[in-house]
C-alpha positions in Angstrom: 88.0 111.0 75.6 89.2 107.4 76.1 88.4 105.5 79.3 91.0 105.4 82.0 92.0 101.8 82.9 91.7 101.2 86.7 92.8 98.2 88.7 91.0 97.5 92.0 92.6 94.7 94.1 90.6 93.2 96.9 87.5 94.1 95.0 85.3 91.6 96.8 85.9 93.3 100.2 83.9 96.0 101.9 85.9 98.9 100.5 86.3 97.2 97.1 82.6 96.6 96.4 81.8 100.2 97.3 84.6 101.7 95.3 83.8 99.7 92.2 80.2 100.8 92.4 81.2 104.4 92.7 83.7 104.3 89.9 81.1 102.7 87.6 78.6 105.4 88.6 81.1 108.1 87.7 81.8 106.6 84.3 84.9 107.0 82.1 86.7 104.0 83.6 87.5 100.5 82.4 87.5 98.6 85.7 89.7 95.5 86.1 89.2 93.7 89.4 91.3 91.3 91.3 90.5 89.2 94.4 91.2 85.8 95.9 87.4 85.3 95.8 84.9 85.5 93.0 83.2 88.8 92.6 79.9 89.2 94.5 76.7 89.8 92.4 76.6 93.4 93.5 79.6 94.3 91.3 80.0 91.4 88.8 78.5 93.3 85.9 80.6 96.4 86.6 84.0 94.7 86.1 85.4 94.6 82.6 87.6 91.7 83.7 88.1 89.8 86.9 91.4 88.2 87.8 90.8 85.6 90.6 93.6 84.1 92.7 96.4 84.9 95.0 97.6 88.4 94.0 101.3 87.6 94.7 101.2 85.0 92.0 99.0 87.0 89.6 101.2 90.1 89.4 102.9 89.0 86.2 99.4 88.9 84.5 99.1 92.7 85.0 102.3 93.7 83.1 100.2 93.4 79.9 97.7 96.1 81.1 98.0 99.8 80.7 96.7 101.0 84.1 96.3 104.7 84.7 95.2 104.1 88.4 95.7 101.3 90.8 93.7 101.0 94.0 95.5 98.4 96.1 92.9 97.3 98.6 93.8 93.6 99.0 95.1 92.8 102.5 95.1 90.4 105.4 93.4 92.4 108.2 94.4 93.0 111.8 92.8 90.1 113.7 93.7 87.5 111.1 97.2 88.8 110.7 98.0 88.3 114.3 97.1 84.6 114.0 98.9 84.0 110.7 101.8 86.5 110.8 104.0 85.1 108.0 101.0 84.7 105.7 99.9 88.3 106.5 103.4 89.6 105.7 103.4 87.7 102.4 100.0 89.1 101.4 100.4 92.6 102.8 104.0 93.4 102.0 105.0 91.1 99.1 101.8 91.8 97.3 102.2 95.5 97.7 105.8 95.6 96.7 105.2 93.5 93.6 102.4 95.9 92.5 104.6 99.0 93.3 107.3 97.5 91.1 104.8 97.0 88.3 103.6 100.6 88.6 107.1 101.9 88.8 108.1 100.0 85.7 105.2 101.2 83.7 105.6 104.8 84.9 109.2 105.0 83.7 108.8 103.0 80.5 105.8 104.9 79.2 106.8 108.3 80.7 103.4 108.5 82.4 103.0 108.3 86.2 100.7 105.6 87.3 98.6 106.8 90.3 98.8 104.2 93.1 96.1 104.6 95.9 96.8 102.7 99.1 94.5 102.4 102.1 96.6 102.5 105.2 95.2 102.4 108.7 95.2 103.7 112.2 96.9 100.4 113.0 100.1 102.1 111.8 100.0 104.0 115.2 101.1 102.4 118.4 100.3 104.1 121.8 102.5 102.6 124.6 99.7 102.7 127.3 96.3 104.1 128.0 97.6 107.1 129.8 99.6 108.2 126.7 96.5 107.5 124.5 94.3 109.6 126.7 96.8 112.5 126.8 97.6 112.4 123.1 94.0 113.2 121.9 94.2 113.6 118.1 97.5 112.6 116.6 99.3 113.7 113.4 100.7 111.4 110.7 104.2 111.4 112.1 103.2 110.8 115.8 103.4 107.5 117.6 104.3 105.5 114.5 105.2 102.4 116.5 102.6 99.8 115.6 101.9 96.9 117.9 100.5 94.5 115.3 101.7 92.7 112.3 99.0 94.4 110.2 100.1 97.8 111.5 103.8 97.0 110.8 102.9 95.9 107.3 100.9 99.1 106.6 103.6 101.4 107.9 106.3 99.6 105.9 104.2 99.7 102.8 103.7 103.4 103.2 107.5 103.7 103.3 107.8 101.4 100.2 105.4 103.7 98.4 107.4 106.7 99.2 110.6 105.0 98.0 109.1 103.9 94.7 107.6 107.3 94.1 110.7 109.4 95.1 113.9 107.4 95.1 113.7 104.2 93.0 116.1 104.2 90.1 117.9 107.3 91.4 120.3 109.0 89.0 123.2 111.3 89.4 122.2 114.9 90.2 123.1 116.0 86.7 121.0 113.3 85.0 117.3 113.7 84.2 115.3 111.8 86.9 113.0 108.9 85.7 109.2 109.3 85.7 108.1 108.0 89.0 104.8 106.4 90.0 102.4 108.7 92.0 101.9 107.0 95.4 99.1 108.4 97.6 97.9 106.8 100.9 95.1 107.4 103.4 95.2 106.3 107.0 91.6 105.2 107.6 89.9 104.9 110.9 87.5 102.0 111.6 85.3 101.8 108.5 81.6 100.8 108.7 79.4 99.8 105.8 75.6 99.6 106.0 75.4 97.2 103.1 78.0 94.5 103.8 78.3 92.4 107.0 81.2 93.0 109.4 84.0 90.7 108.6 85.6 90.2 112.0 87.9 93.1 112.0 89.3 94.5 115.2 87.2 97.7 114.9 84.0 95.8 114.0 82.6 95.6 117.6 80.5 98.7 116.8 78.6 97.4 113.8 78.5 93.9 115.2 76.7 95.3 118.2 74.0 96.9 116.1 73.6 93.9 113.8 73.1 91.7 116.8 70.6 94.1 118.4 68.6 94.4 115.2 68.3 90.6 115.2 67.4 90.3 118.9 70.6 88.4 119.6 72.8 88.9 122.6 76.2 90.4 122.0 79.2 90.2 124.3 81.4 93.1 123.1 85.1 92.1 123.0 86.4 95.5 124.2 85.7 97.6 127.3 82.9 100.1 127.5 85.3 103.1 127.6 87.3 102.0 124.5 87.4 104.9 122.1 88.7 105.1 118.5 87.8 107.0 115.3 85.2 105.6 112.8 84.0 106.6 109.4 81.0 105.7 107.2 82.0 103.7 104.1 80.7 106.4 101.7 83.1 108.9 103.2 86.0 106.4 102.8 85.2 106.1 99.1 84.7 109.9 98.8 88.2 110.4 100.3 89.8 107.9 98.0 88.3 109.5 94.9 89.1 113.0 96.1 92.7 112.1 96.7 92.8 110.4 93.3 91.5 113.6 91.6 93.7 116.2 93.3 96.7 117.5 91.2 100.0 116.2 92.5 101.4 119.7 93.0 98.7 120.4 95.6 99.9 117.5 97.8 102.4 118.2 100.5 102.9 114.6 101.5 102.3 111.0 100.4 100.3 109.8 103.4 97.2 111.6 104.9 95.0 111.0 107.9 91.2 111.2 107.3 88.7 111.3 110.1 85.0 111.6 110.8 83.9 110.9 114.4 85.3 109.3 117.5 83.1 107.5 120.0 83.3 104.9 122.7 81.9 101.3 122.7 79.4 102.5 125.4 78.2 105.2 123.1 77.6 102.5 120.4 75.7 100.5 123.0 73.5 103.5 123.9 72.7 104.0 120.2 71.8 100.4 119.9 69.5 100.5 123.0 67.8 103.7 121.7 66.9 102.0 118.4 66.4 98.5 119.8 65.3 98.8 123.5 65.4 95.0 124.1 69.0 94.7 123.0 71.2 92.5 125.2 74.7 93.9 125.0 77.3 93.1 127.6 81.1 93.8 127.7 83.4 90.8 127.8 86.9 92.2 126.7 89.2 89.8 124.9 92.7 90.6 126.2 94.4 90.3 122.8 91.9 92.3 120.8 91.5 94.9 123.6 95.3 95.3 123.6 95.2 96.0 119.9 92.5 98.7 120.1 94.2 100.3 123.1 97.3 100.8 121.0 95.3 102.9 118.5 94.8 106.6 119.1 91.4 108.0 120.2 91.3 110.2 117.1 93.5 111.5 114.4 94.3 115.0 113.1 93.3 115.3 109.5 94.0 119.0 109.1 96.5 118.4 106.3 94.0 116.6 104.2 91.5 119.4 104.8 94.0 122.1 103.9 95.7 120.4 100.9 92.7 118.9 99.1 89.5 120.1 100.8 88.7 116.9 102.7 85.6 117.0 104.9 83.3 114.0 105.8 79.6 114.0 104.9 78.6 111.9 107.9 79.1 113.1 111.4 78.1 110.8 114.2 74.4 111.7 114.1 74.1 111.5 110.3 76.0 108.2 110.3 73.5 106.5 112.6 70.2 108.3 111.7 70.6 108.7 107.9 73.0 105.9 106.9 73.5 102.9 109.1 70.3 102.4 111.1 67.8 102.7 108.3 69.6 100.0 106.3 70.0 97.7 109.3 66.3 97.9 110.0 65.5 97.3 106.4 67.8 94.2 106.3 66.3 92.5 109.3 62.7 93.5 109.0 62.6 91.5 105.8 
């Protein structure tokens, strides 16, 4: 059986590195990577070819490739996107649209649907105030889709673009045979935490930043309130969910966009975990109004019952396994060296 050709954009990021490693471990894939940055040593040998540069200007390069699957991970994340909104829109929307057009073109021309996997985000939600957030509890995919950030707007719009290119692009008259469409599949991720890569300044990174600081004996002023609560997920579960969604037959899917969840905890609960493991940790709370406002607009947790029903999703790491078996052992190992 020939190898499937897979494109991973944003391959140098946290999700990208973990995904490339898992695809290589599975075998059967020729992995093409793309990023604005060079590949880190952790995955350099796993990529058959790396295309470095601004994705928007590199899309034409990819028309010569026969991709079976595209994982489009490249993005300007929430905090950075609020500072440079036009650049974020160019990267997040234009880059995604250009890649969707490529996948749509190849799907129709070669009569073979290209799978297009897109990591969306809880930033696609927008709660109007804390009272609504507290009352809502877990939210479904169609609830509160009123994002408060450029990043959230970009993600929600790209979900809609994916649905358009997979269902309506090149529409024919009803009596004509419809074209072969690309196969767009998206996951709305909670805050993702990797034990093996450093936090990159994302809006949900206050939890891992707190523990990294505690392990190093550094003081950490947390930029959100102690009662701030959102959903989180271990990176291995994020990769597991992407690959599960890639593998499931199209006919089993009832939608294009799915929530996935693992555990929801407060910033104070992160602090208590840090103090339990590092009793001398100096963690305070010094909320940043702008970043606090962003996190307050995200739901406390999401309802992932559709993913569980349609394709058997279930996380491997609940809150205890995340800390005890995954995150803390690696943090200790990193800084004890």
